[in-house]
C-alpha positions as CSV (number, residue, x, y, z in Angstrom):
1,K,109.5,77.0,130.6
2,L,109.3,80.7,131.7
3,E,112.6,81.5,129.9
4,K,111.2,80.1,126.6
5,I,108.1,82.2,127.0
6,I,110.1,85.3,127.7
7,C,112.4,84.7,124.7
8,D,109.4,84.3,122.4
9,A,107.8,87.4,123.8
10,D,111.1,89.4,123.3
11,L,111.5,88.3,119.7
12,D,107.8,88.3,118.8
13,Y,108.3,91.1,116.4
14,L,110.3,88.9,114.0
15,G,107.0,87.4,112.9
16,R,104.8,90.4,112.9
17,V,103.8,92.7,110.1
18,D,105.5,95.6,111.8
19,Y,108.9,93.9,111.7
20,I,110.5,96.5,109.4
21,P,109.8,99.5,111.6
22,V,110.8,97.7,114.7
23,S,114.0,96.5,113.1
24,N,114.8,99.9,111.8
25,N,114.3,101.4,115.3
26,L,116.7,98.7,116.7
27,F,119.2,99.6,114.0
28,K,119.0,103.3,114.9
29,E,119.5,102.6,118.6
30,L,122.5,100.4,117.9
31,V,124.1,103.0,115.6
32,A,123.4,105.8,118.1
33,H,125.2,103.8,120.8
34,K,128.0,103.0,118.4
35,I,127.4,99.3,118.7
36,I,127.2,98.8,115.0
37,K,128.2,100.9,111.9
38,N,125.6,103.0,110.1
39,D,125.4,100.5,107.2
40,I,121.9,99.3,106.5
41,N,123.1,96.7,104.1
42,E,125.4,95.1,106.7
43,W,122.5,95.4,109.2
44,N,120.2,93.5,106.9
45,K,122.9,90.8,106.4
46,T,123.1,90.4,110.2
47,Q,119.4,90.2,110.4
48,I,119.3,87.4,107.8
49,K,121.8,85.4,109.7
50,F,120.0,85.9,113.0
51,I,116.5,85.0,111.6
52,E,117.8,82.0,109.8
53,K,119.1,80.6,113.1
54,H,116.2,81.8,115.3
55,Q,113.5,79.4,116.5
56,Y,110.5,80.0,118.5
57,F,110.0,77.8,121.6
58,T,106.3,77.9,122.4
59,K,103.4,76.5,120.4
60,A,101.7,79.8,120.3
61,A,104.7,81.7,118.9
62,K,105.3,78.9,116.4
63,D,101.7,79.0,115.3
64,L,101.3,82.8,115.2
65,R,104.7,84.0,114.1
66,E,106.7,81.4,112.2
67,V,105.1,81.8,108.8
68,N,105.4,85.6,108.9
69,K,108.9,85.4,110.1
70,K,109.8,83.4,107.0
71,L,108.1,86.0,104.9
72,R,110.1,88.8,106.6
73,L,113.3,86.9,105.9
74,E,112.5,86.7,102.2
75,E,111.7,90.4,102.1
76,I,115.1,91.3,103.7
77,R,117.0,89.0,101.4
78,K,115.6,91.0,98.4
79,L,117.0,94.2,100.0
80,V,120.6,92.9,100.5
81,N,123.4,93.6,98.1
82,Y,126.1,91.0,98.3
């Protein structure tokens, strides 16, 4: 149970209105540490795959974040060039 709460807390930003700035900061950190390439389009594709597979565990996270997470996913899809 505790693990699920911690997972939801860690990925809470996926369903918040400040998703884009938080995601951009994560992107910059990963680029700075040479974990990913400096390619925002590829980053957005990765984010789409991740969010599509992600699920919240707790009722609170589902109730508070799931709808906004789906909205963020649609916003990112509009940014991607395939």
